[in-house]
N, C-alpha and C positions, 0 to 999 in steps of 0.2 A: 682291756684295762680294768682292774678291779675298782669298784667304787667304795670309798670310805664314807660311812654314814654316821660314825660316832666320833666326837672330838677326841676321845681317848685313843682311838686308832690312829688318828692323824698326829697327835702329840707323841705317841710312843713309837719311835722309829727304830728302836733296837739299842742294845748295849753300846755305850760309847758314842752314840750319835744323838745330837740334840736338834730339835726342830726350833729354829729361831723365829721370833716375831716377823722379821723381814721375809723369811722364807714363806711363812703363812700368809702374809699380806700380799706377796707376789702371786702365790697360788690362788688366793681368793680373787685378786684382780684379774688374773688370766681366765679363771672359770667364769667370773661375772661378765667379762667382756665377751667371751665366746657365747655365752647364753644370750646376752643382749643382742648380738649380731644375728644370731640364728632366729631369735624372735622377730627382729626387724625384717628379716628376709622371708618370714612366714614359714620357717622350718620348724619341725617338731622338736621339742625339748622334753625329754622324759623326766619323770620324778626323781630317778636316781641321780641324775646330773645336778638338779637343783638341790637335792638333799646333800650331795657332796659339797656343794658351795656353802650351804647352811652350816654343816659340820665344820668346815674349814674356818668359817667366820667365827663360830663359837670357840674353836680352838685358839684362834687369834686373840679373841677377847680374853680368854683365860690366861694366855701367855702374857699379854699386856698387863693384866691385873696383877699377876704374879710379880712381874718386873717392877710395877709401881709400888707394891707393898714391900718388896725387898728393898727398894730405895727408901721408903719410909723407915724401915728398920735401920738402915745405915744412917739415916739422918738422926734418928733417936740415939744411936750409938755415938754419934759425933756431938751430941749435946743440943740438938735443935729443939725448939719449943713447939707445942702444938699450934700456936699462932703462926710460926714460920712455916710449918708443914702445911697448914691450911691455906696460907697464901700461895704456896707453890702448887697446891692441888686444886685451887679454886673451890674450896669448900669451907665449912665452918670448922673450928677446932674440934667441936663435939662430933661432927660427922666424920672427920678425918680419923679421929681416935676410934670411933665405932667401927669404921671400915677396916682399920688395921687389926683391931681385936677379933673381928669376925674372921679375917683372913688367917690370923694366928691359930684360931680354933680349927679352921678347915685344914690347915697344914698338918696339925697334929693328928687329926682324924684320918686324913687321906694319905699322909706320908709319914707314918709313925717311925719308920726305920731311918728316914732322913731328917725329920724334924722331931727331935726327942722331947721327952717331958722337960728335960733341963733347958732345951732351946725355948720351949713354950714359956716356962717360968721366967727365963731371962727376958724374953720379948715383953711379957706382961709387966714385969718389974720396970723395964725401961718406959713403957707406955704410962704407967702410973706415976713414975718419978718425973716425967717431963713436965716442965712448967707450962702453964696456959699461955 
């Protein structure tokens, strides 16, 4: 079995196939449980196995963050205020806005073919127009 040690390898499953947060969470849980049981039995666990777990958990965190910020974008498009978004995300309005704008910049930088300059401008405009 090949070991995936980079989150990008885990997230990129091929054309037309998406790795969902649920799939990642299940995989991380299975790997973590297997490692914990083997440690408890005094069995050796090699670095590649632990690194695969780490990469899977990072991929899960990224997928979850992407889903969260996509929902923030949808909330802004529906007319939500930063106060409402901050209540839903358990953060301050300023922190919610900063996290969203950071995500927008990352999407444009890392996914220029999927998140165009027009998408970025639209998201930034929504963020600025949203009431506190």
